[in-house]
MARRONU-558945 format. One record per residue (C-alpha): x, y, z. Coordinates in nm, 3 decimals. Last residue first. Example, Ala and Ser with C-alpha at 12.3 -4.5 7.8 and 13.67 -1.06 7.14 Angstrom:
% residues 2
[[1.367, -0.106, 0.714]]
[[1.230, -0.450, 0.780]]
***
This chain:
% residues 546
[[-0.174, -3.099, 1.753]]
[[-0.101, -2.847, 1.960]]
[[0.281, -2.694, 1.958]]
[[0.448, -2.644, 2.303]]
[[0.764, -2.494, 2.110]]
[[0.677, -2.380, 1.757]]
[[0.803, -2.601, 1.441]]
[[1.057, -2.402, 1.237]]
[[1.358, -2.622, 1.297]]
[[1.174, -2.837, 1.041]]
[[1.282, -2.627, 0.778]]
[[1.038, -2.653, 0.449]]
[[0.728, -2.710, 0.684]]
[[0.559, -3.026, 0.642]]
[[0.236, -2.967, 0.829]]
[[0.099, -3.214, 1.150]]
[[0.326, -3.065, 1.385]]
[[0.540, -3.148, 1.647]]
[[0.797, -2.976, 1.897]]
[[0.710, -3.006, 2.252]]
[[0.617, -3.407, 2.200]]
[[0.272, -3.514, 2.343]]
[[0.175, -3.560, 2.706]]
[[-0.110, -3.812, 2.766]]
[[-0.459, -3.626, 2.778]]
[[-0.591, -3.854, 2.494]]
[[-0.561, -4.146, 2.730]]
[[-0.322, -4.388, 2.885]]
[[-0.219, -4.135, 3.131]]
[[0.146, -4.202, 2.963]]
[[0.453, -3.980, 3.160]]
[[0.609, -4.285, 3.311]]
[[0.976, -4.175, 3.477]]
[[1.277, -4.388, 3.492]]
[[1.486, -4.498, 3.807]]
[[1.748, -4.284, 3.892]]
[[2.164, -4.271, 3.878]]
[[2.155, -4.652, 3.766]]
[[2.384, -4.921, 3.946]]
[[2.116, -5.189, 3.957]]
[[2.006, -5.073, 4.318]]
[[2.005, -4.732, 4.160]]
[[1.726, -4.816, 3.915]]
[[1.622, -5.023, 3.632]]
[[1.259, -5.022, 3.610]]
[[1.220, -4.764, 3.304]]
[[1.469, -4.987, 3.107]]
[[1.240, -5.301, 3.156]]
[[0.893, -5.148, 3.093]]
[[1.019, -4.973, 2.812]]
[[1.153, -5.336, 2.674]]
[[0.825, -5.484, 2.763]]
[[0.632, -5.202, 2.556]]
[[0.788, -5.252, 2.226]]
[[1.094, -5.086, 2.040]]
[[1.141, -4.905, 1.696]]
[[1.504, -4.752, 1.749]]
[[1.570, -4.408, 1.678]]
[[1.950, -4.273, 1.758]]
[[1.970, -3.919, 1.785]]
[[2.317, -3.710, 1.799]]
[[2.430, -3.367, 1.934]]
[[2.643, -3.072, 1.865]]
[[2.567, -2.750, 2.023]]
[[2.467, -2.463, 1.761]]
[[2.274, -2.577, 1.469]]
[[2.144, -2.916, 1.520]]
[[1.788, -2.981, 1.385]]
[[1.773, -3.383, 1.364]]
[[1.456, -3.465, 1.208]]
[[1.156, -3.699, 1.288]]
[[0.895, -3.787, 1.068]]
[[0.542, -3.903, 1.164]]
[[0.318, -4.183, 1.057]]
[[0.026, -4.347, 1.233]]
[[-0.017, -4.477, 1.607]]
[[0.270, -4.362, 1.769]]
[[0.390, -4.423, 2.109]]
[[0.717, -4.199, 2.230]]
[[0.988, -4.319, 2.442]]
[[1.289, -4.080, 2.546]]
[[1.640, -4.257, 2.647]]
[[1.920, -4.065, 2.823]]
[[1.655, -3.825, 2.961]]
[[1.547, -3.472, 2.829]]
[[1.504, -3.163, 2.991]]
[[1.137, -3.028, 2.853]]
[[1.215, -2.692, 2.715]]
[[1.086, -2.358, 2.873]]
[[1.406, -2.141, 2.754]]
[[1.589, -2.335, 2.484]]
[[1.856, -2.595, 2.586]]
[[2.208, -2.486, 2.641]]
[[2.462, -2.763, 2.580]]
[[2.744, -2.683, 2.837]]
[[3.139, -2.608, 2.819]]
[[3.426, -2.832, 2.808]]
[[3.593, -2.806, 3.144]]
[[3.299, -2.662, 3.312]]
[[3.056, -2.952, 3.246]]
[[2.870, -3.068, 2.958]]
[[2.479, -3.133, 2.921]]
[[2.550, -3.529, 3.008]]
[[2.690, -3.397, 3.360]]
[[3.016, -3.286, 3.504]]
[[3.211, -3.359, 3.152]]
[[3.560, -3.256, 3.163]]
[[3.715, -3.543, 2.970]]
[[3.575, -3.853, 3.195]]
[[3.260, -3.857, 3.457]]
[[3.384, -3.996, 3.793]]
[[3.011, -3.982, 3.882]]
[[2.791, -3.839, 3.632]]
[[2.583, -3.558, 3.781]]
[[2.205, -3.579, 3.630]]
[[2.134, -3.322, 3.335]]
[[2.094, -3.565, 3.055]]
[[1.844, -3.755, 3.303]]
[[1.939, -4.072, 3.431]]
[[1.909, -4.467, 3.406]]
[[1.838, -4.478, 3.045]]
[[1.463, -4.382, 3.103]]
[[1.179, -4.136, 2.994]]
[[0.843, -4.270, 2.924]]
[[0.508, -4.220, 2.750]]
[[0.516, -3.906, 2.493]]
[[0.236, -3.924, 2.259]]
[[0.183, -3.957, 1.884]]
[[-0.143, -3.971, 1.726]]
[[-0.243, -4.001, 1.334]]
[[-0.096, -3.847, 1.068]]
[[0.225, -3.632, 1.183]]
[[0.360, -3.427, 0.873]]
[[0.662, -3.318, 1.123]]
[[0.834, -3.401, 1.448]]
[[1.092, -3.179, 1.533]]
[[1.468, -3.183, 1.650]]
[[1.564, -2.929, 1.954]]
[[1.820, -2.642, 1.848]]
[[2.089, -2.648, 2.131]]
[[2.228, -2.354, 2.264]]
[[2.602, -2.388, 2.304]]
[[2.895, -2.654, 2.312]]
[[3.092, -2.784, 2.019]]
[[3.294, -3.119, 2.012]]
[[3.291, -3.143, 2.405]]
[[2.973, -3.037, 2.396]]
[[2.856, -3.385, 2.228]]
[[2.511, -3.482, 2.330]]
[[2.381, -3.829, 2.265]]
[[2.023, -3.872, 2.295]]
[[1.840, -4.198, 2.235]]
[[1.474, -4.172, 2.091]]
[[1.288, -4.516, 2.148]]
[[1.010, -4.595, 1.966]]
[[0.683, -4.781, 2.056]]
[[0.359, -4.940, 1.876]]
[[0.135, -4.858, 1.562]]
[[0.313, -4.832, 1.233]]
[[0.473, -4.562, 1.040]]
[[0.825, -4.380, 1.123]]
[[0.998, -4.139, 0.863]]
[[1.342, -4.088, 0.999]]
[[1.570, -3.769, 0.935]]
[[1.908, -3.613, 0.894]]
[[1.865, -3.238, 0.845]]
[[2.146, -3.148, 1.076]]
[[2.395, -3.405, 1.151]]
[[2.438, -3.676, 1.376]]
[[2.105, -3.896, 1.322]]
[[2.149, -4.277, 1.342]]
[[1.884, -4.499, 1.250]]
[[1.880, -4.847, 1.416]]
[[1.618, -5.120, 1.316]]
[[1.607, -4.950, 0.971]]
[[1.616, -4.567, 0.894]]
[[1.283, -4.557, 0.666]]
[[1.131, -4.689, 1.004]]
[[0.841, -4.996, 1.033]]
[[0.677, -4.984, 1.362]]
[[0.505, -5.260, 1.519]]
[[0.129, -5.402, 1.558]]
[[0.106, -5.278, 1.914]]
[[-0.217, -5.157, 2.091]]
[[-0.149, -4.925, 2.404]]
[[-0.086, -5.081, 2.770]]
[[-0.040, -4.813, 3.074]]
[[0.307, -4.805, 3.209]]
[[0.308, -4.838, 3.581]]
[[0.398, -4.568, 3.767]]
[[0.821, -4.546, 3.765]]
[[1.018, -4.633, 4.104]]
[[1.100, -4.335, 4.365]]
[[1.501, -4.397, 4.471]]
[[1.623, -4.148, 4.268]]
[[1.388, -3.892, 4.353]]
[[1.183, -3.752, 4.071]]
[[1.319, -3.533, 3.811]]
[[1.199, -3.178, 3.830]]
[[0.944, -3.071, 3.546]]
[[0.892, -2.857, 3.242]]
[[0.572, -2.932, 3.071]]
[[0.513, -3.180, 2.785]]
[[0.206, -3.116, 2.600]]
[[-0.147, -3.147, 2.672]]
[[-0.374, -2.992, 2.408]]
[[-0.285, -3.255, 2.145]]
[[-0.587, -3.475, 2.180]]
[[-0.896, -3.292, 2.307]]
[[-0.869, -3.285, 2.691]]
[[-0.989, -3.551, 2.912]]
[[-1.312, -3.638, 3.081]]
[[-1.401, -3.957, 3.259]]
[[-1.046, -4.076, 3.382]]
[[-1.089, -4.416, 3.461]]
[[-0.854, -4.521, 3.198]]
[[-0.529, -4.379, 3.394]]
[[-0.599, -4.639, 3.640]]
[[-0.576, -4.518, 4.010]]
[[-0.213, -4.516, 4.140]]
[[-0.121, -4.773, 4.395]]
[[0.100, -4.601, 4.660]]
[[0.478, -4.557, 4.669]]
[[0.672, -4.659, 4.975]]
[[0.758, -4.366, 5.154]]
[[1.099, -4.187, 5.036]]
[[1.389, -4.226, 5.243]]
[[1.530, -3.900, 5.379]]
[[1.704, -3.608, 5.210]]
[[1.442, -3.579, 4.914]]
[[1.471, -3.460, 4.564]]
[[1.233, -3.180, 4.432]]
[[0.846, -3.287, 4.442]]
[[0.753, -3.445, 4.133]]
[[0.557, -3.272, 3.848]]
[[0.552, -3.544, 3.590]]
[[0.516, -3.792, 3.861]]
[[0.171, -3.736, 3.921]]
[[0.101, -3.736, 3.517]]
[[0.078, -3.508, 3.252]]
[[-0.105, -3.257, 3.443]]
[[-0.476, -3.192, 3.245]]
[[-0.478, -2.859, 3.127]]
[[-0.609, -2.565, 3.269]]
[[-1.019, -2.509, 3.204]]
[[-1.097, -2.116, 3.091]]
[[-1.301, -1.932, 3.316]]
[[-1.663, -1.944, 3.262]]
[[-1.831, -1.715, 3.030]]
[[-2.030, -1.395, 3.199]]
[[-1.782, -1.128, 3.049]]
[[-1.794, -1.283, 2.712]]
[[-1.482, -1.452, 2.624]]
[[-1.185, -1.435, 2.324]]
[[-1.433, -1.194, 2.090]]
[[-1.285, -1.135, 1.765]]
[[-1.151, -0.826, 1.536]]
[[-0.948, -0.938, 1.251]]
[[-0.647, -0.806, 1.120]]
[[-0.459, -1.098, 1.039]]
[[-0.233, -1.099, 1.315]]
[[-0.546, -1.134, 1.568]]
[[-0.726, -0.813, 1.709]]
[[-0.835, -0.901, 2.039]]
[[-1.195, -0.774, 2.244]]
[[-1.262, -0.929, 2.560]]
[[-1.422, -0.737, 2.870]]
[[-1.647, -0.476, 2.645]]
[[-1.766, -0.762, 2.414]]
[[-1.635, -0.704, 2.059]]
[[-1.655, -0.540, 1.692]]
[[-2.038, -0.603, 1.615]]
[[-2.148, -0.513, 1.966]]
[[-1.988, -0.155, 1.905]]
[[-1.738, -0.094, 2.173]]
[[-1.429, -0.044, 1.955]]
[[-1.590, 0.196, 1.741]]
[[-1.723, 0.435, 2.016]]
[[-1.425, 0.447, 2.195]]
[[-1.250, 0.553, 1.863]]
[[-1.536, 0.813, 1.847]]
[[-1.464, 0.939, 2.204]]
[[-1.104, 0.950, 2.188]]
[[-0.913, 0.714, 2.411]]
[[-0.678, 0.909, 2.629]]
[[-0.693, 0.754, 2.995]]
[[-0.999, 0.995, 3.073]]
[[-1.197, 0.825, 2.766]]
[[-1.114, 0.505, 2.913]]
[[-1.227, 0.612, 3.255]]
[[-1.545, 0.743, 3.114]]
[[-1.643, 0.457, 2.912]]
[[-1.574, 0.204, 3.203]]
[[-1.275, 0.016, 3.258]]
[[-1.261, -0.322, 3.395]]
[[-1.050, -0.481, 3.165]]
[[-1.072, -0.263, 2.844]]
[[-0.936, -0.493, 2.591]]
[[-0.750, -0.398, 2.312]]
[[-0.553, -0.755, 2.308]]
[[-0.271, -0.856, 2.028]]
[[-0.306, -1.199, 1.922]]
[[0.018, -1.413, 1.789]]
[[-0.133, -1.762, 1.705]]
[[0.117, -1.824, 1.458]]
[[0.425, -1.581, 1.521]]
[[0.425, -1.295, 1.325]]
[[0.645, -1.267, 1.024]]
[[0.996, -1.153, 1.015]]
[[1.011, -0.844, 0.822]]
[[1.171, -0.910, 0.447]]
[[1.538, -0.857, 0.373]]
[[1.554, -0.587, 0.099]]
[[1.909, -0.483, 0.205]]
[[2.040, -0.710, 0.491]]
[[2.318, -0.845, 0.346]]
[[2.468, -0.509, 0.175]]
[[2.423, -0.350, 0.543]]
[[2.619, -0.605, 0.731]]
[[2.950, -0.579, 0.491]]
[[3.055, -0.923, 0.340]]
[[3.316, -1.098, 0.457]]
[[3.527, -1.250, 0.215]]
[[3.579, -1.615, 0.290]]
[[3.861, -1.792, 0.488]]
[[3.881, -1.514, 0.741]]
[[4.207, -1.562, 0.956]]
[[4.142, -1.401, 1.326]]
[[3.994, -1.778, 1.438]]
[[4.307, -1.953, 1.321]]
[[4.565, -1.674, 1.388]]
[[4.447, -1.602, 1.737]]
[[4.545, -1.280, 1.909]]
[[4.232, -1.075, 1.748]]
[[4.003, -1.376, 1.804]]
[[4.106, -1.406, 2.162]]
[[4.056, -1.071, 2.271]]
[[3.711, -1.059, 2.099]]
[[3.633, -1.391, 2.303]]
[[3.693, -1.223, 2.636]]
[[3.538, -0.889, 2.513]]
[[3.192, -1.086, 2.426]]
[[3.257, -1.318, 2.723]]
[[3.198, -0.995, 2.970]]
[[2.932, -0.804, 2.725]]
[[2.694, -1.120, 2.742]]
[[2.592, -1.427, 2.569]]
[[2.463, -1.735, 2.726]]
[[2.635, -2.072, 2.657]]
[[2.740, -2.136, 3.019]]
[[3.136, -2.046, 2.979]]
[[3.388, -2.221, 3.170]]
[[3.517, -2.448, 2.891]]
[[3.488, -2.140, 2.646]]
[[3.876, -2.076, 2.686]]
[[3.942, -2.422, 2.628]]
[[3.741, -2.466, 2.318]]
[[3.875, -2.111, 2.196]]
[[4.218, -2.252, 2.228]]
[[4.131, -2.548, 1.996]]
[[3.995, -2.362, 1.731]]
[[3.735, -2.591, 1.560]]
[[3.520, -2.321, 1.386]]
[[3.130, -2.230, 1.441]]
[[3.246, -2.040, 1.777]]
[[3.499, -1.850, 1.568]]
[[3.209, -1.722, 1.270]]
[[2.987, -1.617, 1.567]]
[[3.261, -1.456, 1.749]]
[[3.395, -1.256, 1.432]]
[[3.006, -1.138, 1.372]]
[[2.998, -1.021, 1.734]]
[[3.297, -0.792, 1.635]]
[[3.119, -0.674, 1.332]]
[[2.808, -0.594, 1.526]]
[[3.028, -0.384, 1.759]]
[[3.163, -0.183, 1.467]]
[[2.820, -0.152, 1.321]]
[[2.700, -0.006, 1.667]]
[[2.957, 0.247, 1.686]]
[[2.859, 0.345, 1.282]]
[[2.479, 0.367, 1.412]]
[[2.580, 0.599, 1.678]]
[[2.757, 0.831, 1.457]]
[[2.547, 0.873, 1.214]]
[[2.247, 0.908, 1.444]]
[[2.454, 1.219, 1.611]]
[[2.429, 1.384, 1.269]]
[[2.057, 1.269, 1.201]]
[[2.000, 1.447, 1.522]]
[[1.865, 1.255, 1.832]]
[[1.544, 1.148, 2.016]]
[[1.577, 0.747, 1.925]]
[[1.263, 0.772, 1.718]]
[[1.323, 1.091, 1.541]]
[[1.695, 0.986, 1.445]]
[[1.569, 0.630, 1.289]]
[[1.272, 0.820, 1.113]]
[[1.519, 1.054, 0.959]]
[[1.729, 0.769, 0.856]]
[[1.436, 0.649, 0.667]]
[[1.257, 0.318, 0.808]]
[[1.122, -0.030, 0.592]]
[[1.417, -0.021, 0.321]]
[[1.561, -0.333, 0.471]]
[[1.896, -0.079, 0.558]]
[[1.655, 0.111, 0.765]]
[[1.477, -0.182, 0.916]]
[[1.804, -0.304, 1.021]]
[[1.897, 0.031, 1.175]]
[[1.574, 0.048, 1.371]]
[[1.657, -0.263, 1.574]]
[[1.999, -0.211, 1.551]]
[[1.948, 0.096, 1.759]]
[[1.764, -0.089, 2.019]]
[[2.032, -0.397, 2.000]]
[[2.325, -0.112, 2.035]]
[[2.152, 0.015, 2.381]]
[[2.055, -0.355, 2.515]]
[[2.444, -0.438, 2.473]]
[[2.511, -0.661, 2.160]]
[[2.592, -1.046, 2.156]]
[[2.273, -1.177, 2.055]]
[[2.283, -0.923, 1.744]]
[[2.553, -1.184, 1.614]]
[[2.331, -1.453, 1.543]]
[[2.101, -1.241, 1.294]]
[[2.455, -1.123, 1.127]]
[[2.566, -1.502, 1.125]]
[[2.264, -1.615, 0.932]]
[[2.275, -1.309, 0.664]]
[[2.650, -1.447, 0.650]]
[[2.572, -1.808, 0.550]]
[[2.189, -1.907, 0.549]]
[[1.873, -1.715, 0.649]]
[[1.546, -1.908, 0.597]]
[[1.351, -1.593, 0.688]]
[[1.108, -1.789, 0.959]]
[[1.438, -1.982, 1.088]]
[[1.689, -1.739, 1.092]]
[[1.471, -1.449, 1.213]]
[[1.312, -1.666, 1.485]]
[[1.677, -1.787, 1.610]]
[[1.776, -1.434, 1.639]]
[[1.479, -1.352, 1.827]]
[[1.556, -1.594, 2.100]]
[[1.190, -1.695, 2.229]]
[[1.089, -1.648, 2.566]]
[[1.430, -1.504, 2.629]]
[[1.657, -1.562, 2.945]]
[[1.621, -1.365, 3.245]]
[[1.875, -1.090, 3.297]]
[[1.624, -0.792, 3.275]]
[[1.422, -0.935, 3.567]]
[[1.722, -0.974, 3.782]]
[[1.844, -0.610, 3.700]]
[[1.489, -0.478, 3.816]]
[[1.250, -0.351, 3.537]]
[[1.068, -0.022, 3.533]]
[[1.327, 0.167, 3.356]]
[[1.385, -0.132, 3.089]]
[[1.008, -0.099, 3.025]]
[[1.036, 0.258, 2.945]]
[[1.299, 0.253, 2.717]]
[[1.109, -0.010, 2.510]]
[[0.791, 0.182, 2.520]]
[[0.982, 0.484, 2.414]]
[[1.095, 0.295, 2.136]]
[[0.742, 0.193, 1.997]]
[[0.640, 0.520, 2.044]]
[[0.889, 0.643, 1.847]]
[[0.788, 0.409, 1.589]]
[[0.472, 0.465, 1.578]]
[[0.520, 0.887, 1.537]]
[[0.773, 0.787, 1.253]]
[[0.513, 0.564, 1.065]]
[[0.214, 0.803, 1.111]]
[[0.452, 1.129, 0.978]]
[[0.236, 1.130, 0.668]]
[[-0.089, 1.130, 0.840]]
[[-0.011, 1.473, 0.974]]
[[-0.209, 1.622, 1.288]]
[[-0.177, 1.285, 1.506]]
[[-0.366, 1.364, 1.816]]
[[-0.636, 1.144, 1.717]]
[[-0.482, 0.843, 1.717]]
[[-0.390, 0.886, 2.086]]
[[-0.576, 0.550, 2.206]]
[[-0.494, 0.346, 1.887]]
[[-0.112, 0.455, 1.911]]
[[-0.095, 0.385, 2.285]]
[[-0.289, 0.027, 2.238]]
[[-0.064, -0.019, 1.967]]
[[0.262, 0.026, 2.183]]
[[0.107, -0.147, 2.512]]
[[0.031, -0.444, 2.274]]
[[0.397, -0.464, 2.164]]
[[0.552, -0.390, 2.488]]
[[0.352, -0.665, 2.633]]
[[0.422, -0.928, 2.387]]
[[0.784, -0.853, 2.382]]
[[0.841, -0.885, 2.775]]
[[0.916, -1.236, 2.776]]
[[1.223, -1.145, 2.571]]
[[1.250, -1.234, 2.222]]
[[1.617, -1.025, 2.173]]
[[1.441, -0.730, 2.331]]
[[1.560, -0.476, 2.072]]
[[1.486, -0.745, 1.812]]
[[1.119, -0.842, 1.913]]
[[1.037, -0.466, 1.980]]
[[1.149, -0.350, 1.636]]
[[1.006, -0.659, 1.484]]
[[0.700, -0.657, 1.639]]
[[0.619, -0.291, 1.606]]
[[0.690, -0.346, 1.178]]
[[0.449, -0.653, 1.197]]
[[0.150, -0.491, 1.381]]
[[0.162, -0.163, 1.087]]
[[-0.076, -0.338, 0.848]]
[[-0.296, -0.516, 1.113]]
[[-0.324, -0.228, 1.320]]
[[-0.424, 0.013, 0.999]]
[[-0.658, -0.244, 0.870]]
[[-0.844, -0.277, 1.171]]
[[-0.855, 0.086, 1.220]]
[[-0.978, 0.138, 0.884]]
[[-1.261, -0.140, 0.910]]
[[-1.388, 0.037, 1.253]]
[[-1.389, 0.389, 1.065]]
[[-1.389, 0.646, 1.383]]
[[-1.287, 0.976, 1.206]]
[[-0.910, 0.913, 1.304]]
[[-0.940, 0.555, 1.156]]
[[-1.046, 0.742, 0.816]]
[[-0.782, 0.952, 0.838]]
[[-0.527, 0.676, 0.894]]
[[-0.668, 0.471, 0.599]]
[[-0.659, 0.756, 0.328]]
[[-0.312, 0.852, 0.418]]
[[-0.199, 0.491, 0.383]]
[[-0.351, 0.497, 0.047]]
[[-0.162, 0.811, -0.042]]
[[0.158, 0.652, 0.090]]
[[0.126, 0.316, -0.087]]
[[0.000, -0.013, 0.002]]
***
């Protein structure tokens, strides 16, 4: 849509036209999402800051005198909300891990490879102030903003903006060098990063940059380094996440309170028309349509059924555990959530001496695998398709000694039928301490001597052996990028599962296994599963519903 069309839409929205307002919000929401998402690197506060930005823009739309300045006005509001958020948060809150790393989202959703991927991943190493500026400069070189709009959003002159951008670009190039080096095989760098937990910060940026400057291996580039601005020219906006919603709910505000808060009378009238929303629950979805999420008298949503009692076990006890009590049969459940609404929940490992619950019986006719009886997947893109009705073992082999860092989880795609996560075994969780661990390992996730494998925030910790039940067909893909890992996939049967998870400390295991299967459609499903077949399986959203 060109500037003349947007001028007409903005003018109509200011006059209270609901369709124009709908179009305005839907059209500019992706720009705001990209600015906030990249400035906060996917922090859990991104949705709140995006929502507050759009609320303020909609609420103050009547004060905008020149529709041609809408974009710079909106971007300035977004940057103000980002800075306000930083002032409101405590240091501990600011250091929380992102809910969904925006660098990964950029790489995966835009299918970036090579040096474009390198630039996106280098953003993680920038300080907050540089990342905020880069969120605008990225859009400038991509053709979404002008330098005048960038300077206005930051609140500085164009001359000062040029100096700030140049300094930020220098730190970005340093960060690109770090990303390149970490993808390499320098022995000195491996030794240096042995004490690193895999999370980028300014201290480690300086340490790694110092190493690279003095290292002939890391400092020697094996290809021509293309300037970042040339790589980003014309690049698209990162699409909104599937299911992203923008709430414009008034909550308990009356019309008078909403008006006093800055909502124009015409706009308030448009938003509260019965055809548009119920006062307590209107949202704008990514497609731009208003929908009712919950009428005022609707019952509260029902919480998802917990996977199993053991899936949320208490932390390890110092005294001997009581004898296990019989558990009622899962089949006695009278009401369950629809299949696919209960996904693996982040849990604590049960006490080492807690035997697993009984594993429910499911029909077995056997599983066929395109990888044969033992499919070994050690590289990004390796995959195996499983078909039939029965049990599957996925065995984890994580190798931070080869390459530590962030771990991109495998995914299940093209599902036809049902897939459940039924049990965990292999004598230990991957984060359990390893007695007498060799070669710098402290746990299966690594150690101070070699570095650590770092899971995406909110990901269920794996055990050595993870068991699934399939009734249909599905493809499992190894999405390695970052930390080195491998998967071995075996078709198996219930008896083998029970034997594995029943091995406990008396038999030399670290802990007994864990049963997650409820025997019903409320059994947990994997966190990364879809019925779709995406071009890059690593784009499957975490905690997806099937």
